[in-house]
N, C-alpha and C positions, 0 to 999 in steps of 0.2 A: 039412715045405717043399719045394715042388716042384724039379725040376730044371729049367733051361732047356727041354731037349730034350721034357721032359715035357708042359711048357707048351704048347709049341708041338705037340707032338704032340695034345695038348686042345685048342689052341683050332683047327685042320684039322679035328677032328671036327663041332668046331661048327660053324665053317663054311661045312664040305660041309650039315650037315642043313636049315641056314638057305638053301644056294644051288640047292636044288634042281636039283644039274650043272651053273650056271653055271657059267661059268671065270672064280676070283675070286683078286686075286694079294694075298696079302698080306704086306705090309710091314712089317718090324719097325724099332720106334723107338727107334734106339742113345741121343739124345740122352740126355745125364748120364751116360751108362751106361759102361763102361769098354772098350776095347781089344777084350779078353778075353773081357767079354763078348758083344761082337757074334762074335767069331771060335767063340764056342759057339754062338750062332744059324747064324749060317752052314754048319759043323757037322752042321748039322743036317739043310740042306736049302734054309733062308732063300736067295734069290736078291736080294731088296731089301729094301736099309740104309737109312735118314732120319736125317738128323742137320736140327740149326735154328741149329748158330748156326757158320760162317765158321770159326771161330775156335777152337771145340772139336773141329771136324772133319775139319781138316786133319793133324793130330799124332798123332790117331785112326787116317784113313788111313795117316800112313806105318809106323805099327807095324803096320796091317794088309796093307801091301802085299804080303806073297808070298801073303794070302787073298782077294783082290780079282778075282780073274783072273776072269771073266764074273759078277760082280756088280754089279747098280745100284743107282746112290748116289743115292738122291732127297734135293734141297735142301726142306722142309718150312716156315721159317723167314719170317719177313719179313724181307723182302730190301731192304736200304737199296741205294743207289743206287752207293755210294761200296765195295760189298762184290759188286759185280753182278760184274766180272770176272774173282773167284775164283772166282764159282759157278759161271760157263761153265765153266771151265779145267779143275774137278776136280765138276763132279756131274752124270748123265748127264738127271734128269728135273729141272725149278725150279716146285716146285709153287704154288708163291705170286708170280702175274705178277697184281698188282691197280691197276696204270696204266698208262699212256700213255705216262709218261713212262720207268716201269722196262722196259718191252717197249722205248722206243727205246737206251737203255745196252745191255743185253742183245743187242740184233742189231748193235752195233756191234764189243760186244767177240767174239760170234761171229763176225763178221765178219772178224775179225783173223785169226781163228786157221782161217782156212773151214772152220766148224762150223756143221752146223744144230741148233740149242739146241731141245733138247723142253723145251716147258712146259706148265703147268696151271693156266688161269687164276680165282683164288681166289674163290668170290663169297660175302660175309657176306652169311649168310642171317639172322641176328640182329642184336639192334641194343644187342648189347654194345659199349661204348666201347672194354674193352678189346680187342674183337677185329676181326682188319685183314681185308680183302681187298674187291672191288667190289660194287657195287650192281647189282641183277639189269639195269637197262639198261647201268651201267658193260661187264657181263660183254661186252654183245652190241657194244659201242663198241668196247671192244680186242681184241676174235673181228675184226673186221673192219680196224680198223685191222692191225692184222698180217697181214693175207689178204692187205692193198695194199702195206702198204709196207716188211714185215720178212720178206724171204726168207731170213734169216737165223735165225729164228725158225719152228717148228711146234709149233702148239696142238692136242696131243693130246685136249685135255678138261677139265675142272671138277675142282675143288678145294673140298671146305666143311668148317666144322667147326660143329657143333649145339651153342645155348647144353645145361648140364649143368642138368640135371632130377632129383633123388630117383626121380619117377617114369617110367620109361624111355619110358615113351608119348606123354609130352610130345611125343618127340624126331622123333616122325613125319611132320606137318606141313612140319617143317622139309626134311628127307630128300625128303619130297617134292615139294618148292618146287626142288628142286636136280636133281631129278631129270628136272623139266618142262622148265626150262633147259637142260639136257644132250641130253635128246630132241631138242628144239625147235632148237637151232643142228645137231645132229644129224644130223636130216629134210631141211630148208631148204638147208644149205649143203653135203651131201652129198661129206662131206671125209673119206675114206676115213683121215686120221689122228687124226680127231678118235673119240677110243672109251675115252676114259677117265673113270669118273665115281668119284674119291675119298674117301669118305665115311664113319664108320663110326671106332671108335674104343675104347680097349680096355673102354668101361662100355656103347655103345651097337652096336659094327659087327652084332649080327648083325638090329637092326633094320634100320640102315642096306641092311643083303646083299637085304633082303625085302623096302626101296624102291628096289631099284636099283641099288646100289653093286657095281663091280667091281674096287676097290684098299680094300683097308679097311689103318688105320695102328693098328699094335699093338705098344706098349712096355708098361706097368705089367706087362699078363697075363702077359707073357713073362718079365723080368725081374726084376719087384715095386717096391716101390715107390720114387719118386726121392728123392736127396737135392740138394734145387736148391743147399745151404749147402757143397757139398763146392766 
């Protein structure tokens, strides 16, 4: 069984091969894994880590406090309004902004602490009921609403989760769609801060990169299979 460091090294080589020299951010998804696992990833040179539950992340961040200097903390799970304040207080980038109501909450809490909260709009590209995110039309609405009404939010791009297929090639149309929306906003709004397309996970990150992703969220391929029963 490979070590975390060996896995990260292997993934970085695969990213380099898929990217043709483009800069890709490797985000280590530490949800369900221990603080020690996260520290091993950080010690290997990972600069971005992600969590999906506030209640799991905060005790982990406390244990890791001496290791988090210079590390970007990403929130990638579904964010409920009652958890927005803690997300703003503890995360550098919220990747799961999916409604105007949530934008209002994030903006309010960010204003309270004089912070401009970086966010990605979560675009739901699949029809799966278990997936969260905004429709294509809502992505544009949320972007425009925040640009006009939320001075304490900086919309930095789009995040999406493709449906799972045994045949990985079937995910391409979903990534193409997300890239199309991302490029449309970037080119029409001329927003220098809008530059992140977060798509691709352990099973499909190479295809996501080929289709335009510049940030991949990798957990299982770094840390091993998750145990959700813990």
